[in-house]
Phi, psi and omega in degrees: 000126182280172186296326180293321178294321178297316179297319180296317179296321179298310181293326177295319178298316178300315180298317179297317180296317179297314180294322178295318178300315179294326180296319183273350182233093183251015186282159172230148179219145179203163183260136178224164178290151176293347179272352183280124176290134180221156189225152181285343185262318181205146177211138177248073185231153174285142179260086180272136180260007174232151184207124177245138183212145182248135179223156172277171172293152180069023177233146179280154171261138180215143173206166181243145175244115180263130182238125172256125184199177171289161175289155175062033175261139179263125177242138170245155181212145181222152183253144175230121178203143180283326188234006175240126186249327186254092180257128184252139178239145175222150170263137180263122180268145179268150176230158184276151169237104187277332184213141179284151173299147183282177183288333177235328181191173174055219176250170182303328183292343183297314178250352181072027181243143180280132175259115181274353182263060178227161182285337183191152176285131177284156002275148175200173173246144180229142177293134190209312192271130181267108181251105181301143179260142176264341175230153182274064181205140174224158172240123186290146179231001181209177181301324179236144173235152184229123175254146172246128175250135182216152177228124180292152185300328182289351175285335181270099189289337182198165174300153180143189183260138179231139179244145181212129175246142175241126179260118182250134185216136177249014182095344179236322188230140179246133175242139175247124180249132188245129180243135173238122185244124177253116177264120184271169179292327179302144184227155176266131180290159174298158186302318182294346178254004183297143177267354184258130177270130183214120177225137168239127185290128189260127180260105181296321182300321179290323174301315181294319180296316184287335184242009176054062185240153173253132186298136173078002175273179186299315181296325179296315179294324177298316179290321178302321178299320179295319178293318178299319180297316180295317178301314181298320178297332176273008178074013172289132184228018178220141179226142178273137183285137176304129185297332184293344182286347169242108191214177176256121178230125182054042178064019176234142178285130186232141170246116182281090187297316183297313180291323182296313181289329175297318178296311181300319183295331176300319183277326176299328178305328183258009173098012178297139185253336189231149180224118182272124174282145179299157178297140183272334184224161175245169177289342180133182181301137178057033176058050186282103181286346183264004182271121182287344180255122175286154180241139182295146183285322187286307185254358177056048177252147174300140185302321186284355174286160179300319179295322181297311180294323179294324179298314179296317179303311182297314182298312184294324178294323178291320177296317179301314180297316182294311183293325177291321181297319184257015175056049181247012185304319183274358182247353185269130179241122187258119170273147175254298178210137185289130176050059175298152183241174176300329182296316182254015184299318181297319177297316179301316181297323179293321176297313180302317179298318179296315180300314182293331178291333180269318187224079185302330186280345186295144178262120178265124183238139178206140168276119183201154174243006166281152186229272185305326182292342181251003183304132179093357184247351184233136177266325183234100183278141178225082178275160168298151184299325179290323177294319177298311184298324183276351183224043185297325180299319179299314184287331174297322177296321180295321178296320178298333178276004177093004178272168182237158183232130163232172185234165175217162167229161172212239175287351174235157355267167179249211180059230181276349184297147172298136173195186184225037174285162190291341180259019174252153177298138182291340177295338176297323177294323178301320187289350173299325176291318180293321177296319179301319180287326179291314188262359184061032170265111197272013181190182185211141178233140170221144185282344193239084168284308183212045184273055187298134171250000178197175176296113187292342178281341185244343183211129181247336178258126184228156177296140177299129187284348184297138178300335182265004182291138179286169185294337181258015183262102180240146173283136184291170189301117177081007181295330184283348188200157174224359170232172186226152179276114176270178181296317185247007181162184182286152177243137177283176179223164177295329175293316181298319180289325177296320178297319176301316180301319178296323178292321175298320176299321177304314180300320179292317180297322178295325175294317178294324179302319179288326184279316185206091186295326179293316178294323176304313180294319181296316182295316179298317182299331179293335184243321192226119177259316175198186187291351175237002183226104186199163180276136175262001181284116178293321179298316179296316178303315181295324178294314181292321178297323177297319177297321178299313180298322181284343185273347186264000000 
């Protein structure tokens, strides 16, 4: 064989190898925002290999890498950076959405009306659960896979520009993804200094069930610490006290001081500022909304009975003693009864009056949509966002009287309203922070941190648990929870992180409000007008947020 034939064979071999490589490697990869909804079966998105993002100091960097490939493909990935060393990767797990959220509340089946303000028609699966990886390798199980790349705030030693490259390889083809991160001078305060109130009601029983734990033992406290840490990372700074710590023992009302302060100290360690006391009364047997007399939780006595009033007296005196002893007077928030109505408002006011006569300094907090009938009985009002928006004059008057306002959502509202169900755009969670700064509503409450009624990885829409719920009354997708139970501890979600981002924006907006109130109003107006009128453009949001960062 002459030299020309050898050269020809060599080049032919190279061509064959290149073509074979391309034949076996048909994947595409690109970088997207953490606010972008993505699905394991199909996505119509651009695969960009560059990504620029702006963050304040004391904030983490996060982005998503979307991979389209065949099933059962092995991918490895590595990071290259001159000044960033600790790069974290997670695989994002998908969860089902069996039914769309309704036009006003619950699911579509509740009223039988189609809600057009959803990310996709159900049923479908959406990427949601953040599962940290211990090795830089994944094996694909669907048409699309989703990676999360993150860098903790302590990696950014000072303001300035940081570069990061990720090398992705499937054994045949290599992709290089380039990240540019700009850290601004503006900074996010530590959690204990946060101006935003944020609580998600925590179900201890579900934590124990999911992790096979016994309450109050060493392993239980170890797991509790993990949950507290995750909540704090999500900017949650309030926790509800376990109801069992105020109980009846040997026919006497008891406050378990040792366990209560041990529980509180787990959360104080991570910067929690507020502690919600459990509700003292219920609406009545079988959740009776039409009963004008509230009933005590411990002994189930009508409030107006001698036993009922004595129960409240004893509990509040014990709480007063405990909070004064541990210097928690300004951090303690007292619930009376969940979601009081006009029907039982007079009873609620009488309870409030009794509590204040014993402990004048205590802060009474309640989620309620009753208004004038409860005036003078609540210090910290928590209306649904739709109720707040439709009755702003009332709440402005309450603020003038020295009271405070935060808002909540639960299974309501649906449609265009801000909420955090799985079939809504994640930018809606971000805007809770922008709304707070616009309306001077300084916080947010949700009933469902981990209130699972089914396996959250397999079912997101569940029957309403109330005994009086109708057959078509279901809680919408993901309403019961915003975190997930992992093998060794809790797992965050893209919704939980989006909500955190919005709270960080609130802190930035409040700084701008003090510096330049007119510019503060202008920037908010570019993105958010009210709870049903806002921009869904992620690109626009990022542009305005960059202006916000540069303005402080």
